[in-house]
C-alpha positions in Angstrom: 36.1 -22.3 -42.3 33.6 -20.1 -40.4 30.8 -18.6 -42.5 29.2 -15.2 -42.1 25.7 -15.0 -40.8 22.9 -15.2 -43.3 20.7 -12.2 -44.0 17.6 -13.6 -42.3 19.6 -14.0 -39.0 20.2 -10.3 -38.8 16.7 -9.0 -38.5 13.4 -10.7 -37.6 10.6 -9.1 -39.6 7.0 -9.3 -38.6 4.7 -11.4 -40.8 1.6 -9.5 -41.8 -0.2 -12.8 -41.6 -0.1 -12.5 -37.9 -2.0 -9.2 -38.1 -5.4 -10.0 -39.5 -6.8 -6.5 -39.6 -6.6 -3.4 -41.9 -6.0 -0.8 -39.2 -6.1 -0.5 -35.5 -9.3 1.5 -35.4 -11.2 -1.8 -35.6 -9.3 -3.4 -32.7 -10.7 -3.6 -29.2 -8.8 -1.2 -26.9 -6.1 -2.9 -24.7 -7.0 -2.2 -21.1 -5.3 -5.1 -19.5 -1.8 -5.3 -18.0 0.2 -5.9 -21.2 2.7 -8.7 -20.5 2.4 -8.1 -16.8 0.4 -11.1 -15.6 2.5 -11.5 -12.4 2.3 -7.8 -11.6 -1.5 -7.9 -12.2 -2.0 -10.7 -9.8 -0.1 -8.8 -7.1 -2.2 -5.7 -7.7 -5.5 -7.6 -7.6 -4.5 -9.3 -4.4 -3.4 -6.1 -2.7 -6.7 -4.4 -3.6 -8.7 -7.3 -2.4 -6.9 -7.8 1.0 -8.8 -6.1 3.8 -6.0 -6.5 6.4 -3.6 -3.9 7.6 -0.3 -3.4 5.9 -1.3 -4.8 2.5 -0.3 -1.7 0.6 1.5 -2.2 -2.7 5.0 -1.3 -3.9 5.1 -1.4 -7.7 8.6 -2.0 -9.0 9.9 -1.6 -12.5 11.9 0.6 -14.8 10.7 4.1 -15.5 8.6 4.4 -18.6 6.9 1.0 -18.4 3.5 2.6 -17.7 3.1 1.2 -14.2 1.1 4.2 -13.1 -1.2 4.1 -16.1 -1.9 0.4 -15.9 -2.5 0.4 -12.1 -4.5 3.6 -12.2 -6.8 2.3 -14.9 -7.3 -0.9 -13.0 -8.0 0.9 -9.8 -10.5 3.2 -11.5 -12.4 0.2 -12.8 -12.5 -1.2 -9.2 -13.3 2.1 -7.6 -16.3 2.7 -9.9 -18.0 -0.4 -8.4 -17.5 0.8 -4.8 -19.5 3.2 -2.8 -18.2 6.7 -2.4 -16.5 7.1 1.0 -17.6 9.5 3.6 -17.5 13.3 3.6 -15.6 15.0 6.4 -16.3 18.4 7.8 -14.8 20.5 10.6 -17.0 22.6 12.8 -16.3 24.9 15.7 -16.0 23.5 19.2 -18.1 26.1 21.0 -16.8 24.9 24.4 -13.1 25.1 23.4 -12.3 26.6 19.9 -8.7 25.2 20.0 -10.1 21.7 19.4 -12.3 21.8 16.2 -14.6 18.8 15.9 -14.5 16.5 12.9 -17.8 15.0 11.7 -18.2 12.1 9.3 -21.1 12.3 6.9 -22.4 10.2 4.0 -21.0 11.2 0.6 -22.6 14.3 -0.8 -24.0 15.5 2.6 -21.0 17.6 3.7 -21.3 20.2 1.0 -25.0 20.4 1.3 -24.8 20.9 5.1 -22.3 23.6 4.7 -24.6 25.5 2.3 -27.5 25.0 4.6 -25.7 26.3 7.6 -24.4 29.3 5.7 -27.9 30.0 4.3 -29.3 29.6 7.8 -26.9 32.4 9.0 -27.9 34.7 6.2 -31.6 34.2 6.9 -31.1 34.5 10.7 -29.1 37.7 10.5 -31.6 39.3 8.2 -34.7 38.2 10.1 -33.3 38.8 13.6 -32.2 42.3 12.6 -35.7 43.0 11.2 -37.3 41.6 14.4 -35.1 43.8 16.6 -35.8 46.8 14.5 -39.6 46.3 14.6 -41.9 48.8 16.3 -43.3 46.1 18.5 -39.9 45.1 19.9 -38.8 48.7 20.3 -42.1 49.5 22.2 -41.6 46.5 24.6 -38.0 47.4 25.1 -38.7 51.0 25.7 -41.5 50.0 28.1 -39.0 48.0 30.1 -36.6 50.9 30.1 -39.3 53.3 31.1 -40.4 51.2 34.0 -36.8 50.9 35.2 -36.4 54.7 34.8 -39.6 55.4 36.8 -38.5 53.1 39.7 -35.1 54.8 39.8 -36.6 58.3 39.7 -39.2 57.5 42.4 -36.5 56.1 44.7 -34.3 59.0 44.2 -37.1 61.5 44.6 -38.0 60.0 47.9 -34.4 60.2 49.1 -34.2 63.8 47.9 -37.3 64.8 50.0 -36.0 63.1 53.1 -32.6 64.7 52.7 -34.0 68.2 52.2 -35.9 67.8 55.5 -32.5 67.1 57.1 -30.9 70.1 55.3 -28.9 68.1 52.7 -29.5 68.0 49.0 -29.2 65.1 46.5 -26.8 66.0 43.7 -25.3 64.2 40.7 -21.6 63.8 41.1 -19.4 62.9 38.1 -18.0 60.2 37.9 -19.0 59.1 41.4 -22.7 59.1 40.8 -25.2 60.5 43.2 -24.4 62.0 46.6 -25.6 64.5 49.3 -24.3 68.0 50.0 -25.2 70.7 52.7 -28.1 72.9 51.6 -28.7 76.6 52.3 -32.1 77.9 53.6 -32.8 78.9 50.0 -32.4 75.3 48.8 -29.1 75.9 47.1 -26.0 73.6 47.6 -23.5 75.3 49.9 -20.0 75.9 48.6 -17.1 74.6 50.7 -16.3 78.2 51.8 -19.9 78.8 52.8 -20.1 75.5 54.7 -16.9 76.4 56.6 -18.4 79.7 57.8 -21.3 77.9 59.5 -21.2 77.4 63.2 -19.6 74.2 64.4 -22.9 72.8 65.8 -24.6 73.3 62.5 -21.7 71.8 60.6 -21.9 68.7 62.8 -25.6 68.4 62.2 -25.1 68.6 58.4 -22.4 66.0 58.5 -24.5 63.6 60.5 -27.4 64.2 58.0 -25.1 63.5 55.1 -23.8 60.2 56.6 -27.3 59.1 57.3 -28.5 59.9 53.8 -25.4 58.3 52.2 -26.3 55.1 54.0 -29.9 55.4 52.8 -28.6 56.1 49.3 -26.4 52.9 49.3 -29.3 50.8 50.4 -31.4 52.3 47.7 -28.6 51.8 45.2 -28.4 48.1 46.0 -32.2 47.7 45.5 -31.9 49.6 42.3 -29.1 47.3 41.1 -31.3 44.4 41.8 -34.1 46.0 40.0 -31.8 46.9 37.1 -30.6 43.2 36.9 -34.2 42.1 36.8 -34.8 44.6 34.1 -31.8 43.4 32.2 -32.9 39.8 32.5 -36.3 40.9 31.3 -34.6 42.6 28.3 -32.5 39.5 27.7 -35.6 37.4 27.9 -37.3 39.7 25.5 -34.3 39.4 23.1 -34.2 35.7 23.5 -38.0 35.5 22.9 -37.7 37.6 19.8 -34.6 35.7 18.5 -36.2 32.3 19.2 -39.2 33.3 17.3 -36.9 33.7 14.3 -34.4 30.9 15.1 -36.6 28.0 16.1 -38.7 27.8 12.9 -35.6 27.9 10.7 -33.6 25.6 13.0 -36.5 23.1 13.1 -36.2 22.6 9.4 -32.5 21.7 9.6 -33.0 19.5 12.6 -35.7 17.6 10.8 -33.6 17.4 7.6 -30.5 16.1 9.4 -32.3 14.1 12.1 -30.6 10.8 10.8 -27.2 12.3 11.6 -26.9 12.5 15.4 -23.6 14.4 15.3 -25.2 17.1 13.2 -28.2 17.4 15.5 -25.8 17.9 18.4 -23.9 20.5 16.5 -27.1 22.4 15.5 -28.3 22.4 19.1 -24.9 23.8 20.3 -25.1 26.3 17.4 -28.5 27.5 18.6 -27.4 27.8 22.2 -24.2 29.7 21.3 -26.1 32.0 18.9 -28.4 33.0 21.8 -25.4 33.8 23.9 -23.8 35.9 21.1 -26.8 37.7 19.6 -24.5 40.8 19.4 -22.7 39.0 16.5 -25.9 39.0 14.6 -26.9 42.6 15.5 -23.5 43.9 14.7 -22.8 41.5 11.7 -21.7 44.3 9.4 -19.0 45.5 11.9 -17.8 42.1 13.1 -16.7 40.3 10.0 -13.5 38.5 11.1 -10.4 39.0 9.0 -9.3 35.4 9.7 -12.2 33.8 7.8 -11.5 32.1 4.5 -12.6 34.2 1.6 -15.9 33.2 0.0 -17.2 33.8 -3.4 -17.6 37.3 -4.7 -20.5 39.0 -3.0 -21.1 36.1 -0.6 -21.9 37.0 2.9 -20.0 34.7 5.1 -21.0 34.0 8.7 -18.6 34.9 11.5 -15.9 32.2 11.8 -17.4 30.5 14.8 -20.6 29.7 12.8 -18.9 28.6 9.5 -18.5 25.0 8.4 -15.3 23.8 6.9 -16.3 21.1 4.3 -12.9 19.4 4.3 -13.7 16.5 2.0 -16.8 16.4 -0.2 -17.6 13.5 -2.4 -19.8 12.9 -5.3 -21.9 9.8 -4.4 -22.1 8.8 -8.1 -18.3 8.7 -8.6 -17.4 5.7 -6.5 -14.1 5.5 -4.5 -11.4 8.1 -5.2 -8.2 7.3 -7.1 -5.6 10.0 -6.4 -2.1 10.5 -7.7 0.0 13.0 -5.6 2.8 14.4 -7.7 4.3 16.6 -4.9 4.2 14.4 -1.8 5.5 16.8 0.8 4.6 16.4 4.5 1.8 19.0 4.2 0.5 17.9 0.8 0.1 14.3 2.2 -1.3 15.0 5.7 -2.9 18.4 5.3 -2.1 21.5 7.3 -3.6 24.5 9.0 -3.0 27.7 7.1 -2.3 31.0 8.9 -3.0 34.6 8.0 -1.7 37.9 9.1 -4.3 40.1 10.7 -3.3 43.5 12.0 0.3 42.5 12.4 -0.6 39.2 14.2 -0.4 35.7 12.8 -3.8 34.1 13.4 -5.7 30.9 12.3 -9.0 29.2 12.8 -10.6 25.9 11.9 -11.9 27.2 8.6 -8.2 27.3 7.5 -7.7 23.6 7.9 -6.7 22.2 4.5 -6.8 18.5 3.4 -3.9 16.5 2.2 -3.7 13.7 -0.4 -4.4 11.1 2.3 -7.7 13.0 3.1 -8.7 13.1 -0.5 -7.9 9.4 -1.1 -9.4 8.2 2.2 -11.6 5.3 1.5 -10.0 4.7 -1.9 -6.5 4.6 -3.4 -3.5 6.8 -3.4 -0.6 6.5 -5.8 2.8 8.1 -5.0 6.2 8.0 -6.7 8.7 6.5 -4.1 11.6 8.7 -5.1 9.6 11.9 -4.8 8.3 11.1 -1.3 11.8 10.3 -0.2 13.0 13.7 -1.5 10.9 15.7 1.0 11.9 16.0 4.6 9.8 13.9 7.0 7.2 13.0 4.3 8.2 9.3 4.4 8.1 9.1 8.2 4.8 11.0 8.4 3.3 8.7 5.7 4.3 5.5 7.6 3.1 6.9 10.9 -0.4 7.6 9.4 -0.6 4.2 7.9 0.4 2.5 11.1 -2.0 4.5 13.2 -4.8 4.4 10.6 -5.4 8.0 11.6 -4.9 11.4 10.1 -3.8 13.9 12.7 -2.7 17.3 11.6 0.7 18.3 12.9 3.1 21.0 11.7 6.7 20.4 10.9 7.6 23.3 13.2 6.0 21.7 16.2 7.5 18.3 15.3 11.0 19.8 15.2 10.2 22.0 18.3 11.2 25.1 16.3 8.3 27.1 17.6 6.1 27.3 20.7 3.2 28.9 18.9 -0.2 27.7 20.2 -2.1 26.3 17.3 -5.2 24.3 16.6 -5.5 20.6 17.5 -8.3 19.3 15.3 -9.9 15.9 15.8 -8.1 13.1 14.1 -9.8 11.4 11.1 -9.8 7.6 10.7 -7.7 6.5 7.7 -8.7 3.6 5.5 -7.1 3.4 2.1 -4.7 1.4 -0.2 -1.4 3.1 -0.9 0.4 2.3 -4.1 4.1 3.3 -4.1 5.8 3.4 -7.5 9.5 3.1 -7.9 12.4 1.4 -9.6 14.2 -1.6 -8.2 17.2 0.3 -6.9 14.9 2.5 -4.8 13.0 -0.5 -3.5 16.1 -2.5 -2.5 17.6 0.6 -0.8 14.5 1.0 1.2 14.3 -2.7 2.0 17.9 -2.5 3.3 17.7 0.7 5.3 14.1 0.7 6.5 13.1 -2.4 8.5 9.5 -1.1 8.7 9.0 -1.4 4.9 7.8 -5.0 5.0 5.2 -4.2 7.7 3.7 -1.3 5.7 4.1 -2.6 2.1 3.4 -6.4 2.3 2.6 -6.7 -1.4 5.1 -6.2 -4.2 4.2 -5.9 -7.9 7.3 -6.6 -10.1 6.8 -5.2 -13.6 8.6 -6.9 -16.5 10.5 -4.8 -19.0 9.6 -7.1 -22.0 7.5 -10.0 -23.0 7.9 -13.0 -25.4 7.5 -12.2 -29.1 5.2 -14.7 -30.7 2.2 -14.4 -33.1 -0.3 -14.3 -30.2 1.6 -11.5 -28.4 2.2 -9.6 -31.6 -1.6 -9.4 -32.0 -2.0 -8.3 -28.4 0.7 -5.7 -28.9 -1.3 -4.4 -31.9 -4.3 -3.9 -29.6 -2.0 -2.0 -27.2 -0.7 0.3 -30.0 -4.3 1.0 -31.1 -5.2 1.8 -27.5 -2.3 4.2 -27.2 -3.1 5.9 -30.4 -6.8 6.2 -29.4 -6.0 7.5 -25.9 -3.6 10.1 -27.3 -6.0 11.3 -30.0 -3.7 10.1 -32.9 -4.4 8.5 -36.2 -4.9 4.8 -36.3 -2.1 2.5 -37.6 -2.3 0.3 -40.6 -0.8 -3.2 -40.6 2.5 -2.0 -42.0 2.8 0.6 -39.2 2.0 -2.0 -36.5 4.5 -4.4 -38.0 7.2 -1.7 -38.0 6.5 -0.8 -34.4 6.7 -4.4 -33.3 10.1 -4.7 -35.0 11.3 -1.5 -33.4 10.0 -2.8 -30.0 12.1 -5.9 -30.5 15.1 -3.7 -31.3 14.4 -1.7 -28.1 14.4 -5.0 -26.2 17.7 -6.0 -27.8 16.2 -9.4 -28.7 14.5 -10.8 -31.8 12.3 -12.9 -29.5 11.2 -10.2 -27.1 8.9 -7.1 -27.2 9.8 -4.1 -25.1 7.1 -2.9 -22.7 8.5 0.6 -22.5 5.1 2.3 -23.0 6.4 5.9 -22.8 8.9 5.3 -25.6 6.2 3.7 -27.8 3.8 6.6 -27.1 6.5 9.2 -28.0 7.4 7.4 -31.2 3.6 7.2 -32.1 3.2 10.9 -31.6 6.2 11.7 -33.8 5.0 9.3 -36.5 1.5 10.9 -36.3 3.2 14.2 -37.1 4.7 12.9 -40.3 1.4 11.3 -41.3 -0.2 14.6 -40.7 2.3 16.3 -42.9 1.4 13.9 -45.7 -2.3 14.2 -44.9 -2.4 10.4 -44.7 -5.4 8.6 -43.2 -3.3 6.1 -41.2 0.1 5.9 -39.7 2.2 3.6 -41.9 5.6 2.0 -41.7 7.1 4.9 -43.8 5.9 7.5 -41.2 7.5 5.5 -38.4 10.8 5.3 -40.4 10.6 9.1 -40.8 10.1 9.5 -37.1 13.1 7.3 -36.3 15.3 9.1 -38.8 14.2 12.5 -37.4 15.0 11.3 -33.9 18.4 10.1 -35.0 19.1 13.5 -36.7 18.1 15.4 -33.6 20.3 13.2 -31.3 23.2 12.7 -33.8 25.5 15.6 -33.0 28.0 13.8 -30.8 28.1 10.8 -33.1 28.6 13.0 -36.1 31.5 14.7 -34.5 33.1 11.4 -33.7 32.7 10.3 -37.3 34.0 13.6 -38.6 37.2 13.1 -36.5 37.6 9.7 -38.0 37.2 11.1 -41.5 39.7 13.9 -40.9 42.2 11.4 -39.3 42.0 13.0 -35.9 40.6 9.8 -34.5 43.0 7.0 -35.6 41.1 4.2 -37.3 41.9 1.7 -40.1 39.8 -1.0 -41.6 42.3 -2.5 -44.0 45.8 -4.0 -43.8 47.4 -5.9 -40.9 49.1 -4.7 -37.7 50.7 -6.6 -34.8 49.0 -6.0 -31.4 46.3 -3.7 -32.7 42.6 -4.6 -32.7 39.4 -2.7 -33.5 37.3 -3.0 -30.4 33.7 -1.9 -30.4 32.2 0.4 -27.8 28.9 2.1 -27.0 28.8 5.8 -26.1 25.8 6.9 -24.1 24.8 10.5 -23.2 21.4 11.7 -22.1 18.8 9.6 -23.8 20.9 8.7 -26.8 23.5 6.0 -27.4 25.5 4.9 -30.4 28.4 2.6 -31.3 31.9 3.5 -32.4 35.1 1.6 -33.0 37.9 2.0 -30.5 41.5 1.0 -31.2 42.9 -1.4 -28.6 46.7 -1.6 -28.6 48.8 -4.2 -26.9 52.6 -4.5 -26.4 54.4 -7.5 -24.8 57.9 -8.0 -23.5 60.0 -10.0 -21.0 58.8 -9.5 -17.5 57.3 -11.1 -14.4 54.0 -12.3 -15.8 52.0 -9.1 -15.2 49.5 -7.6 -17.6 49.2 -3.9 -17.0 45.8 -2.4 -17.7 46.6 1.2 -18.5 43.0 2.3 -18.1 42.9 0.9 -14.6 46.2 2.4 -13.6 45.2 5.9 -14.6 41.8 5.4 -13.0 39.8 5.5 -16.2 38.9 1.8 -16.2 35.9 0.5 -14.2 35.8 -2.5 -12.0 34.2 -4.8 -14.6 36.7 -3.8 -17.3 39.6 -4.6 -14.8 37.9 -7.9 -14.1 37.9 -8.8 -17.8 41.7 -8.1 -18.0 42.4 -10.3 -15.0 40.3 -13.1 -16.6 42.3 -13.1 -19.8 45.5 -13.1 -17.7 44.2 -16.2 -16.0 43.4 -17.8 -19.4 46.9 -17.2 -20.7 48.6 -18.6 -17.6 46.3 -21.6 -17.6 47.0 -22.4 -21.3 50.7 -21.6 -21.5 52.0 -21.6 -18.0 50.7 -24.9 -16.6 54.3 -26.3 -16.3 56.4 -23.3 -15.6 55.8 -19.6 -14.8 55.4 -17.2 -17.8 58.1 -14.6 -17.9 56.4 -11.8 -19.9 54.8 -8.4 -19.3 52.2 -6.7 -21.4 50.5 -3.3 -21.6 46.9 -3.0 -22.8 45.3 0.4 -23.6 42.3 1.9 -25.4 43.9 4.5 -27.7 42.6 8.0 -27.7 40.2 7.3 -24.8 39.9 10.3 -22.5 37.0 9.3 -20.4 35.9 6.3 -18.3 35.9 2.8 -19.8 33.9 0.0 -18.2 32.4 -3.4 -19.1 34.1 -6.6 -20.2 32.9 -6.7 -23.8 36.5 -5.8 -25.0 38.2 -8.7 -23.2 37.9 -11.0 -26.3 39.6 -8.3 -28.5 42.2 -7.6 -25.8 43.0 -11.3 -25.6 43.4 -11.6 -29.4 45.6 -8.4 -29.4 47.7 -9.9 -26.6 48.3 -13.2 -28.5 49.2 -11.1 -31.6 51.7 -9.1 -29.7 53.3 -12.1 -28.0 53.4 -14.2 -31.1 54.3 -11.3 -33.4 51.4 -12.1 -35.7 49.6 -9.3 -37.4 45.8 -8.7 -36.9 43.5 -8.1 -39.9 42.2 -4.5 -39.5 39.1 -5.1 -41.5 37.6 -6.8 -38.5 35.8 -5.2 -35.6 35.4 -7.5 -32.6 33.3 -7.5 -29.4 32.7 -10.2 -26.8 33.5 -11.2 -23.3 35.7 -14.2 -22.6 35.9 -16.5 -19.6 38.9 -18.4 -18.1 38.3 -21.4 -20.3 38.3 -19.5 -23.6 34.5 -19.5 -24.0 33.0 -16.4 -25.6 30.2 -14.8 -23.6 27.4 -12.4 -24.8 27.6 -8.7 -24.5 25.1 -5.8 -24.6 24.5 -3.1 -27.3 25.4 -5.4 -30.1 23.3 -3.6 -32.7 24.8 -0.2 -31.9 28.3 -1.6 -32.0 27.9 -3.2 -35.4 26.3 -0.1 -36.8 29.0 2.1 -35.3 31.8 0.0 -37.0 29.8 0.0 -40.2 29.5 3.8 -40.3 33.3 4.1 -39.7 34.0 1.7 -42.5 31.7 3.6 -44.8 33.8 6.7 -44.3 36.9 4.7 -45.3 35.1 3.0 -48.1 33.4 -0.4 -48.0 35.5 -3.1 -49.7 33.4 -6.2 -49.0 36.1 -7.5 -46.6 35.0 -5.5 -43.5 33.2 -7.6 -40.9 32.3 -7.7 -37.2 32.9 -10.6 -34.9 30.2 -11.1 -32.2 29.4 -13.9 -29.7 27.1 -16.6 -31.0 24.7 -15.9 -28.2 24.1 -12.4 -29.5 22.6 -13.6 -32.8 19.1 -13.5 -31.3 19.8 -9.8 -30.3 20.4 -8.7 -33.9 17.8 -6.1 -35.2 20.1 -4.1 -37.5 19.4 -0.9 -39.3 18.2 -1.0 -42.9 21.4 0.5 -44.4 23.5 -2.2 -42.7 21.2 -4.9 -43.9 21.4 -3.6 -47.4 25.2 -3.5 -47.4 25.3 -7.1 -46.1 22.8 -8.3 -48.7 25.0 -6.6 -51.4 28.1 -8.4 -50.1 29.8 -5.2 -48.9 29.8 -6.1 -45.2 29.7 -9.3 -43.1 29.0 -10.5 -39.6 30.6 -13.6 -37.9 29.3 -15.3 -34.8 31.8 -17.3 -32.7 31.6 -19.4 -29.5 35.3 -19.8 -28.6 38.5 -17.7 -28.6 40.0 -20.1 -31.2 37.4 -19.0 -33.8 38.2 -15.3 -33.2 41.9 -16.0 -33.6 41.4 -17.8 -36.9 39.4 -14.9 -38.3 41.6 -12.1 -37.0 45.1 -13.6 -37.5 44.4 -15.7 -40.5 45.8 -18.9 -38.9 44.4 -21.7 -36.9 44.8 -21.4 -33.2 46.1 -25.0 -32.9 45.3 -27.9 -30.7 47.9 -29.3 -28.2 49.1 -32.8 -28.9 49.8 -35.5 -26.3 53.4 -34.2 -25.7 52.2 -30.7 -25.0 53.1 -29.2 -28.3 51.1 -27.2 -30.8 51.1 -27.7 -34.6 53.8 -25.8 -36.4 52.5 -22.6 -38.0 49.6 -22.3 -35.6 49.0 -19.2 -33.5 49.4 -21.0 -30.2 52.7 -22.5 -31.4 54.1 -19.0 -32.1 53.0 -17.8 -28.7 54.4 -20.8 -26.9 57.7 -20.4 -28.8 57.9 -16.7 -27.6 57.2 -17.8 -24.1 60.0 -20.4 -24.3 62.4 -17.7 -25.5 61.6 -15.6 -22.4 61.8 -18.6 -20.2 65.4 -19.4 -21.6 66.3 -15.7 -21.0 65.3 -16.2 -17.3 67.6 -19.2 -17.0 70.5 -17.1 -18.4 69.7 -14.5 -15.8 69.8 -17.1 -13.1 73.2 -18.4 -14.4 74.6 -14.9 -14.2 73.4 -14.5 -10.6 75.3 -17.7 -9.7 78.8 -16.3 -10.8 81.3 -15.2 -8.1 80.7 -11.7 -6.8 84.1 -10.5 -7.9 83.3 -11.4 -11.5 80.1 -9.5 -11.3 82.0 -6.5 -9.9 84.6 -6.6 -12.6 82.0 -6.6 -15.3 80.3 -3.6 -13.7 83.5 -1.7 -13.3 84.7 -2.4 -16.8 81.7 -0.9 -18.3 81.8 2.8 -19.1 80.2 5.1 -16.6 77.8 6.6 -19.2 77.1 3.3 -21.2 73.4 2.9 -21.9 71.5 0.0 -20.3 70.1 -2.4 -22.9 67.2 -4.5 -21.6 67.1 -8.2 -22.3 64.4 -9.2 -24.8 
């Protein structure tokens, strides 16, 4: 006779002897990869490989703490490395559409920007002062006066010559100077007066005017040349005055940045362009461009062309960067050029170039969630393109999609050297691997994170260090030994295995925070096992609404359930209901009917499209088992219908196939099933019972339903023997079992389940192919034989003459009911 499981088999407690400490405050923080030695090896190798394509794809379930573990390791590596280069963008004075990128040692970029902006402020102030000085004004006026005197002398000489010829030099607007006929009194003749002169005199005046106009043009050309020379002298004066200010200030910067040839070239170009655009200095107050980026309050920014865009500035003391980008769009990854609206026109300039995550992480490490980067259009393609090209070139999505022909900037590309770590679950990785052939060329390293680790004394102590690290990092109270032991046990329950510890770091951190809340309410010094129990109970209460409604329906009789008595073809199956982040177990009645037929078992769930593929597979397997055991010599002439009663949503999984098989044997052999049993397990074609998932929830769900009906001590759950190691039952279930009010049986074959549920031995076939009288298989075989004999009778009826068949049919009343053969 099969015995129920012993109490110690239902829950594996943590021995306090394995935890030689009083509280976790005295434990060294756990900074290593907990239970992830294989993943750690991949991460270390990916970081160390200097070759192209050795980026890392970290694979594992959400909540394992992949990002935290990898980031902490990368930060420790990054601290030992030199800070990568600064990058700045400066104006290309020859062609502003192509801004120049300059690489500088870490910490130099920000300083250079400040120096250049300070240079502008000093230059603008001092140049204005120099140009407003009396000395400059005197020299400029002197040049102007000299030009004016030369102009006046030349014009005066022309005027004298003209008057001798009877024409007068006059100022015409806007044509400038010209000659007109003159009266004897020296006045300019009007047109009417000129027309009254004799023809000979008019001709003489016209000839004089033509001659003087020719003379005037020659003088004007000489005056233009003199004016150009004067203007050159003024420009030379301006340059002389400006250089007197610029060169001393510029010399300091040239000396300071002499080791950086690119900056020296830029400063020389800056000096040359400044001399060509002194008006920007002299009119600085009126020429502040609206397209410049806004500086600090009260800061006087230079004109755009003389600004420096410090794109990436590093702290040389911080080592290499470790960046996590939580919104990996195309622009957030590769950077972009902003635009502003100025006087109704969209404009941009190099100061509006903004860096992306790849710029910030350049020379270091970048972490991205794979699912997030795949959600944003063209982000994945742009990311791969940058990694392959090892270059960061700004490009807008509009231009890539040819949605706009707007002329924009084309900044210099920046070399890209970093390690990219992509974080994702297995499904995402395998989908990418299938549909993106380039994945292996860009991500040659894979770190596969485990979901659990072996539970042994050594690992329990390591797990205690991990819990202490989480509590310390979150600013929580330390745990005492009882609290650590309780969390280790809860971790084993989360792993669904007495011999494993779950590595779901997020779940542990959440439970610790909630336990700390209860410790805080009691003003306790440490988090103890009682506080963790309170947190678990509180979590169950918060997530218990749907489960409570199910149990209320059972209590009211709306959901049919019985845990006493015996019924033919009715079995208490066990199911797990999942919604959101909560799951719980409940009993579900399985009903089976059997009758004469063609050997088909109808899965009602499948036929109404409520059954999943795995559930349908389980039904087909038990069909195969029946035919192999009872139909080896002749076909089985039966039909059966299997259904989950009061099930109105999808059903999947094969964990009910053992219960369905027992219910089917009960219905065929007309043997009642004991209703005090709940049963779960999968079965194969040879009658071997296979393990299932959610065993703790299923047992606890059946126990809760039995509590509503009243525990008698006869109620029990039948589980596969392989699931014993998965048992970590709740305290109330353990207490009931210890008090003899509830039991659990573990089986390995169908025959053991039959003996428990039907109260009879299954039976073993003898050498003549018969089963012992009174056994379950004997009753089933006898029923099959009845159906087989009925088939023979049908065949004999078919062999009678057709006339006899007709006479029988005609002699029957037209409205006689049809009685099926059983």
